[in-house]
C-alpha positions in Angstrom: 6.4 14.4 7.5 10.1 15.0 7.7 11.0 14.7 11.3 14.8 15.1 11.0 17.0 15.9 8.0 16.3 13.2 5.5 14.1 11.1 7.8 10.4 10.9 6.9 7.7 9.3 9.0 4.7 7.9 7.3 1.7 7.1 9.5 -0.8 4.5 8.2 -4.0 3.4 9.8 -4.1 0.0 11.6 -7.7 -0.4 12.9 -8.1 1.9 15.9 -4.3 2.3 16.0 -1.6 3.4 13.5 1.7 2.0 12.3 4.6 4.2 11.2 7.1 3.4 8.5 10.2 5.5 7.9 12.0 6.7 4.8 15.6 7.7 5.1 16.3 9.7 1.9 20.0 10.1 1.2 21.8 11.6 -1.8 22.8 8.1 -3.0 20.2 5.7 -1.6 16.9 5.4 0.2 16.3 3.1 3.1 12.7 2.1 4.1 12.2 0.9 7.6 9.2 -1.5 7.8 6.4 -1.9 5.3 3.2 -2.0 7.4 0.5 -4.2 5.8 0.1 -5.3 2.2 -1.7 -2.0 1.2 0.8 0.3 3.0 3.4 0.6 0.2 0.8 1.2 -2.5 -1.5 3.5 -0.5 0.9 5.4 1.6 4.6 5.0 0.7 4.2 5.4 -3.0 2.1 8.6 -2.8 4.5 10.1 -0.2 7.5 9.4 -2.5 5.7 11.2 -5.3 4.9 14.1 -3.0 8.5 14.6 -2.0 9.8 14.0 -5.6 11.6 10.7 -4.9 11.5 7.9 -7.5 10.8 4.4 -6.1 13.9 3.3 -8.1 16.1 5.1 -5.6 15.0 2.7 -2.8 18.1 0.5 -2.3 17.4 -1.0 1.1 14.3 -2.2 3.0 14.8 -3.1 6.7 12.3 -5.1 8.6 12.6 -4.2 12.3 11.1 -7.4 13.7 8.8 -10.3 13.0 5.3 -8.9 13.7 2.5 -8.9 11.2 2.1 -5.2 10.9 5.8 -4.7 10.2 6.4 -7.4 7.6 3.0 -7.8 5.8 3.8 -5.2 3.1 7.2 -6.6 2.2 6.2 -8.2 -1.2 4.1 -5.1 -2.0 7.1 -2.9 -1.4 9.2 -5.3 -3.6 6.7 -4.7 -6.4 7.1 -1.0 -6.0 10.9 -1.1 -5.8 12.1 -4.5 -7.3 15.7 -3.4 -7.1 15.6 -3.0 -3.3 17.4 -5.4 -0.9 15.3 -6.8 2.0 17.1 -7.1 5.3 16.2 -8.3 8.8 18.0 -9.7 11.8 19.2 -13.3 11.6 17.2 -14.3 14.7 13.8 -13.1 13.2 14.5 -14.1 9.6 12.5 -17.4 9.6 9.4 -15.6 10.9 9.9 -12.5 8.8 9.8 -14.7 5.7 6.6 -16.6 6.7 3.4 -15.2 8.2 2.3 -18.7 9.2 5.4 -19.0 11.4 4.7 -15.6 13.0 1.2 -16.9 13.9 2.4 -20.2 15.1 5.6 -19.3 16.9 4.7 -15.8 18.2 1.0 -15.3 18.4 0.1 -18.9 19.3 3.3 -19.9 21.1 1.4 -20.2 24.4 -1.5 -22.1 22.9 -0.5 -25.8 23.5 0.4 -25.3 27.2 -1.7 -22.3 28.2 -4.6 -22.1 25.8 -3.8 -18.7 24.3 -4.7 -18.9 20.6 -5.4 -16.2 18.0 -9.1 -16.0 17.0 -9.9 -17.3 13.5 -11.2 -14.0 12.4 -8.0 -12.3 13.4 -5.9 -14.9 11.6 -8.0 -14.6 8.5 -7.6 -10.8 8.5 -3.8 -11.1 8.8 -3.6 -13.7 5.9 -5.8 -11.5 3.7 -3.6 -8.4 4.2 -0.1 -10.0 4.2 2.4 -11.0 1.6 5.7 -12.0 3.1 8.8 -13.0 1.1 12.4 -14.2 1.6 14.9 -11.7 3.0 18.0 -11.1 0.9 20.4 -10.3 3.8 20.4 -11.3 7.4 22.0 -8.9 9.9 23.4 -9.4 13.4 23.6 -5.8 14.6 26.6 -3.5 14.3 26.3 -2.9 10.5 26.3 0.5 8.9 24.3 1.5 5.9 25.6 4.2 3.6 22.9 6.6 2.3 25.2 9.3 1.0 28.7 10.5 0.9 28.3 12.1 4.3 25.5 10.0 5.8 25.6 6.6 7.3 23.2 5.0 9.7 23.9 2.2 12.2 21.9 -0.9 12.9 21.6 -1.9 16.5 20.3 -5.3 17.8 17.7 -4.4 20.4 15.9 -7.6 21.4 13.2 -8.1 24.0 10.0 -7.6 22.0 11.3 -10.3 19.7 14.7 -12.1 19.6 15.9 -10.2 16.5 14.4 -6.7 16.8 16.6 -4.0 15.4 16.9 -0.2 15.8 18.3 2.3 13.4 20.6 5.0 14.8 21.0 8.1 12.6 24.4 9.3 13.7 23.9 12.7 12.0 20.8 13.8 13.9 21.3 11.4 16.8 17.8 10.0 16.2 16.8 6.4 17.1 14.2 4.6 15.0 13.3 2.1 17.6 10.0 0.8 16.1 8.8 -1.6 18.9 12.0 -1.9 20.9 10.3 -0.1 23.8 6.6 -0.3 24.5 5.7 2.1 27.3 3.0 1.1 29.8 0.6 0.1 26.9 0.4 0.1 23.1 -1.8 3.1 22.3 -4.8 3.8 20.1 -5.0 6.8 17.8 -6.8 8.7 20.5 -4.0 8.1 23.0 -5.9 5.6 25.1 -4.4 2.2 25.9 -5.2 -0.5 23.3 -3.4 -3.5 24.9 -0.4 -4.3 27.2 3.2 -3.9 26.1 4.0 -7.1 24.4 7.7 -7.6 25.2 8.6 -11.3 25.5 12.2 -11.7 26.7 12.5 -9.7 29.9 16.3 -9.6 30.5 16.9 -8.7 26.8 14.2 -6.1 27.0 15.7 -4.5 30.1 19.1 -4.4 28.4 17.7 -2.8 25.4 15.9 -0.1 27.5 19.2 0.6 29.3 21.0 1.0 26.0 18.4 3.3 24.6 18.3 5.4 27.7 22.1 5.6 27.8 22.2 6.8 24.2 20.1 9.9 25.2 18.7 10.4 21.7 17.7 13.8 20.4 14.7 12.1 18.8 13.0 8.8 19.5 11.0 7.4 16.6 8.5 4.6 17.2 6.0 2.6 15.3 2.8 3.2 17.4 3.5 6.3 19.5 4.1 10.0 18.9 7.5 11.5 18.1 9.5 12.0 21.3 12.3 14.5 21.6 15.0 14.5 24.3 13.3 14.7 27.7 10.1 13.2 26.4 12.1 10.3 25.0 13.7 9.6 28.4 10.3 9.7 30.1 8.9 7.2 27.5 11.8 4.9 28.1 11.7 5.3 31.9 8.0 4.4 31.9 8.7 1.4 29.8 11.2 0.2 32.4 8.8 1.1 35.3 6.1 -1.2 33.8 8.6 -4.1 33.9 9.3 -3.5 37.6 5.5 -3.2 38.3 4.9 -6.6 36.7 7.5 -8.3 38.8 6.0 -6.7 42.0 2.4 -7.6 41.3 3.2 -11.0 40.0 5.2 -12.0 43.1 2.5 -10.5 45.4 -0.2 -12.4 43.7 1.6 -15.7 44.0 2.6 -15.1 47.6 -1.1 -14.8 48.6 -2.3 -17.7 46.4 -3.6 -20.7 48.2 -2.7 -23.0 45.2 -0.6 -23.0 42.1 -1.7 -20.4 39.6 -1.9 -20.9 35.8 -1.0 -18.3 33.3 -4.6 -17.8 32.4 -5.5 -17.2 36.0 -2.6 -14.7 36.4 -3.6 -12.8 33.3 -7.1 -12.4 34.5 -6.0 -11.4 38.0 -3.3 -9.0 37.0 -4.7 -7.3 33.9 -6.9 -4.8 35.8 -4.0 -4.0 38.2 -1.5 -3.3 35.4 -3.4 -1.2 32.9 -6.6 0.3 31.7 -6.8 -1.4 28.3 -10.1 -3.1 27.4 -10.7 -6.4 29.3 -10.6 -8.3 26.0 -7.0 -7.1 25.5 -5.9 -8.8 28.7 -4.9 -11.9 26.7 -2.0 -10.0 25.3 -0.6 -9.8 28.8 0.3 -13.4 28.5 3.4 -12.4 26.4 5.2 -10.3 29.0 3.9 -12.5 31.9 5.3 -15.7 30.6 8.6 -13.9 30.2 8.5 -12.7 33.8 7.5 -16.2 35.0 10.4 -17.8 33.2 12.8 -15.2 34.6 11.6 -15.5 38.2 11.7 -19.3 37.9 15.3 -19.1 36.6 16.2 -16.9 39.6 14.8 -19.5 42.0 11.9 -17.3 43.3 9.2 -19.5 41.7 8.8 -23.1 40.8 6.5 -25.1 38.5 4.7 -28.0 40.1 3.6 -28.9 36.5 4.2 -27.5 33.1 1.4 -24.9 33.2 1.4 -23.4 36.8 3.6 -21.6 39.2 4.0 -21.2 43.0 6.5 -19.3 45.2 9.6 -21.4 45.7 
């Protein structure tokens, strides 16, 4: 649907969740934000373009918000639909955006060697079967503007935290923010609104800075990848809850380590804190390893924790 003048939100299924891609249709150019999985451009973007009377040849820009499977896997499929389009992403995420195997290795299995968190073979096979990544044409650093029409430009913001190179699109005309996964609430939600798994931010200080920037912007409309459309006060509540979750993690993590009789590993902390932090299914607790490792690194850098070995922590 058209959620703001010229901004169209396309919701595509993703298991028991959904992923949204965005079309910004200007008088001169069309910008696509994210491409979903390999089938998304063929099954959802192309039919929507036909519905609103826009030829694929008008797509000039494709922007990947960050290096996660469900945001990059349709890049080559979109390039086949619109071969003239220029693919862009942030410089810091570019190596992963271009290579699904690096996403798996450096994001999803980053904590495997030291902490034993690996993707299941079935999950990796499913990603490989529904992904076709490709090289990006242009690497961004944040601060760029994209011209879509004589009186319409949108700005690209660097909004890291979930990944190093996550970007947000600010539509200056409607004061909408297309934040994709820049803020992740207290959980990533299923279609029915229930929690699917924990918010998977990775770099805590960057994430907090991003949340502060988004809150200070006071957007009229907040447009995400996996949540409903939020307007004004709802947007502020969503961002405030995203920040409150970070504060809760710090509190429960420190409390758990203060009462521990021995050093705790990341696996032990995930198992202990998962039920206290959210109501997602128990099998989703493993995803808590992403934010937890970020908090552990942060609290260690602050001198509040120390590591007696490379895989466990105690109060300093």
